[in-house]
N, C-alpha and C positions, 0 to 999 in steps of 0.2 A: 167153804158154803156161807149160804146166809140162812138157810133154814136151822130147824131145832129137828135133831133125829131122836131125841131120846122124850120122855114124857118131864114133864113138869119138874120141875123137882128132884128129877133124879140125873146121873150118868149112866151113859149104855157103855160094857166094855167087850172086849171081847179077846179070847186069849189065841195065839198063833204057837203054832210049834216050835215055827224057825225063830222068830222073833219076839215070843213072851205077850206080857199083857199090853192093850192099847188102849185109849180113851178113843172111841169111836170117831167122834167129832176129831179130835187133833189127826187122827191118822186120815181120813179123808182129805183134808184140810193140804196135808202136805203132800197128796197125789195130785192134786191142782197146779202143775208146773205151769211157769210162766204167764198164770191166772186163767189156763184153759181148763176146761172141766174133762173128769176123769173119760167119760165117752168121746168126746171130743179127740185127748191123746191116745186113746184106745184104738180110733178109726182108720188112726196113720198108721199102725201098729198090723193093723185086721180087715181083710177086705169084707165091706158090713153085709155081702149077700150070703158069701160060702165061708165066712170065718178065717179063712184061710190066710196066714200070715203074711205081711207084705214084706220081701225080701228087699234090703237098703244096695242100690248098686251104682257107684259113683261112675259118670257119665265124661266126666273132663271137664274144660271148659265150656261154657253155654254154648251154642251154637243155633243158630233161623235155621229154619226148613226139618228139626230133627223131631223126629216121635219120641216124647217123655212119657215114661210110664208112674205110673204111682208109686214113689218112694225111691225113684230115682235122684242122686245127688247130681248137682253142676254146679262149678265154681265159675264168677265173673268177677272182673276188676272195675266195670264198670259202675257208678255209683247208683243207689236203686233209694225207693223210700222206706226201705228197712235200714239199708245201711250205706253210708258214703263212703266205707273205705272196700277193698276185695273180701267178700265171703263167700261162704258156701253156703246154698241152698236146699230143700226138698220138696220135691215135687209132690204135691197132694191130689192131683188128678190126673188120670194119662190125656194127652195132647197132643198137638203138630204144633212145637211153634213156628213165629213167622216175623215177629220184627225186633224186641230183645225181652231181655228175660224183666227189665220193669214193665215193660208193656204189660208185659203177663203176669203183676206180679203176684195177682188174684189167684194161680196155680202154684204158686211158692209160698213156705216157710222157710225162714231164718234160721239157719241151725248154728253157724257160727262165725265169725269174723276174723280174718288171717291176724296169726300172734304175730309178736315182735320177731324178729332172725333172731334165731338161740345163737350162743359164743360157737364157736367152733372149737368143733371136739377134738381130742387129742388126735395124733398122726397114727395110723395104724400099724400096727408092726407089717417090716418086709415081706415079701410074699418068697417064694420058692421061686430059685432061677428057673425058669424055662426053656424046652429044649430046644437046640442050636437048630437053627433053620437052615434050609436049602442051600450049596453054594450057588452066587449065583452065576451065571453066564461071563465069561472070559470076555473084556473087551478087545476089539480089532485096532492094534496102534500099531500095525508095519503091515504094507503090502509090497507092491512093484507096480512099476510106470511104462508103459512104451512109449509116452509122447517124448517125443525130438527137442531139447532144450539146448540152448548154449549158455556157456559157462559165462560168467558176470555178472554185476551186480542189477538190481529193477526187480521188477512184478514179472513173478512167473507162475502162468497157468498149466494144469495138467491133469492127464484121468487116470485113474486109480486102477487097479486090477478089482480090487475091495473096496466096499464102502467102509471108511473110518471111524471108529467110534471117538473122536473128537471136537475138539469146540475152536473158533476163532480166540487164534492170542496161543494157543499151543506151539512150541517147537518144534521144528519140522527138521528133517535132514533126507536128501536124494542124494546116494553113492553111486555111480557108475559101477555095475556086476564087474567091470571088464579090468577095471582101476579106481582105486577108491578115493585115490588120488584127486580127481574129477570127483568133484563134488558142488551142492548147494546146502546152504542152511538159513531156515530165519522164521519168524511165526506164520502161521495162517493168517490169511486176512478174510480169506470166505472161504467156505465149505457147502457144499451140497449133495448130498451121495457120493459117487466115485469124482464129482467134480472139484477139484482144490484149487486155491492159489495160495500162492508165498510171499514175501516181502524179503527178498537179500541185500543185506548192505554191504559197502565196500572191501570190507575184511571179514564177510562171510558165505566165502567160494572160493575153492582151490581148484587146480589145473586149469584147462584149456579144452575150447571145441566142442562141438557140438553131441550127444548123445539119447540114446534111447533106450539104454539097460538099467534102468533104474533101480534098485533098493531105497522102498519109503518107510521112513522107519520115524516113530516120537524120539526126540531128540531131548538132552538135560538142558535146562536154561542156563542162560548162560550167565557163568560167577562174576562178584564183583572185580573192580580190576584192584590186582596186587599191588604191591607198595614197588618202585622203583629198585631195579638192581643198581650194584654198585656202577663207577663206571670203567670201562674195562681199559688197559693200557692203549697207548697212543698208535694205530698202525702206521706202516711206512708209506708216504704217499704213492699215487699209481702213477706210472707214465704220463706225458704229459702227450694229448691229442689237440686236435681242431675244436673239439668239445668238450673236454674234460682238464682241469686244472691239475697239475704233476710236475716231475721231475724232469730235465728236457739237459740234453749234453749239447752245447757247443759245438759249432761246426769249424774246421779250419778253414784258412783260404784255397788249399786247393778244393775243399769240399763245397764252399758256398760259388769257386770260380764255376768247378763242374755243374754246377743247377740240379742235380739228380737225387739229391737225398733230401727225405720228406720227413725225419725223427729229429735232424738238431737244428739250433737257433743260429742264427745269423748274427754276429756282431760287429759293431759298427766299424771294426779292424777288418772283418773280413769285409764286409761291404762294400770300404776305399779299395781293396783288391780286385773286386771285381770290377767296378766301376772303372779302373785302371785299365782293363783288361779290352774295353768298347772302345773301337776305334773311333775319329774324329768323323763327325759328319758334316758334308759338303752343305755348305747354305744352299736351300732349295732355288733360290734367284742367286744369278750371280751376274747378272748384267741387264741394263733399261735400253731398250730400242727408241725411235725416234719417234715424233707423234703421228699417229695414225690419220689417215685422212680418208682412207680407202678401206675395203675388203683386205683382210689378210688371213693370214697363218701362223696361229701361236708358234712358238720357239720351245720349247724346252727350256726350263730357268730364266726364263725373258720375262720382265718386265713392260708394258705397254701403257705409253699415255694416250686417252684416246679424245680425238678433238670433236666436238658436236654439230657440226656446222651441217652433216647430214647423217642421215643415219644410214649405220655399215651393220658388217657381220666379222666376228675374229671366228676361224675354225681351230679346235682342239686340234692335238696332234693325236696319230690313230695309233691304239696299241700300244704307247711310248712305256718307258721301263718303269718299273716299279717306282714310288716316289716324286715323280717329275711334278714340278710345281711350273705352274702360271701366274701370273699377275698382270694386272689393268685396273687405270685410275683415270675423273675423269682430268680434262687440261682445257680449265678454263670454262667452256659452257655449260650447260647444264642437257642431260639426257631427261630430262621433262618435255624438252622441245623436239630432239632427236635420238630416239632410243636404238642403245647396241644392243646387241644381239650375240651372243656366246652359243656358236654350236658345236654341237656332237661331232666328234670323229669316227665313222666308222659305226659300229654299234655299242659302241662305251654308253653307260648313263652319267648322268650328270645328279647328284645327291638320290641315285637310285631310282631316278624319272627317266622314262627314255622321252625328254624333252629337251627342244634346244630353253637356255636363259636369257631372258631378256632382261636389261638391268632398263626402266625408263624412269625414274626418281631421282632427286640430287642423293650426291655423295659423294662427300669430298676425301672418304679415307680409300685406303688400297684395298680391291676384291681378289684373295687368291683360292684356286683349287688345287688339289696335290691328288695322282691318280694311284690307285689302290687295287694295284693288279689281279689281286687274288677275287676283285670283285668287279673284273672290269668298270671300274666306276671312280667318276671326280668327287671329291670330296672341299667343301671349303675347310681351310685350315688357317 
């Protein structure tokens, strides 16, 4: 207060039943908080028309488009003309906000700036244990499937009777209800509702055949590989076969000569005994005819010189004995000028072909055909 409220040379005092004796000048000046007159301060607390007390209501963070009443408190972190720090303000006149608190700063009074964050308080005592919650639903980890699957390694897709509460990667086993030795096992690679796919490795299945009576269950994860056990005693070698190495008995000379044993091995001595029983073979060609200048018929076991002054034909024997041979060769001239034809005898073939053999190229060597009765065919030999 700048005016003097006492007569010149005197001090006015008043007595308060609550706080005692006071100098009036000092008492009133102490009430002028923040440089505001007492009446102004009182206007913040009471309605100037009705005199009713204006309650303070904290409205939280300041917001645009909001009706604020006199006495409402609002906080903003934005800087204003009254504070560059987050602070709380008191509305001094009722109005609807539009842009920002600073734009309407004339309608607000600074109440308090945010203080520094205090130290964290001590941790309170642990509360009492709450009541046990209700038991959750039991997950579905086993069902059945009627999908036909063939035992083996690979990827297998099937449909289950009920949806499983499992995820990709979970280990699963399908075992035949008819024989549990028939099974497939592996991790889930895809699962949607009742559609499931698993991957089965080469050593994760058993049994054989196709089955559609599966029990489907969650299985345990594969454990770590154990230590290698001690080597067992050597077993007896198996009997030898055409595909397996093993023990074999030696054939006697008589067994080798008989030639019917399929389990015994032949020694060189036994082989010599077999060879000794083979009769001497009569040479296929036993004679040589004179030079042929005209058409002729081949005789069994005969060699023929062929003159080439003219084209000519030699006809093979008809249905001769098995092993019959005939032979021929050029006798001075060249077949390129006059071809020599070897004609088939009857229905016999030559090298499997029902065609005559034509010699029309120079050849200084001997040519021989031998008859195979089982095929009714002449073969070069």
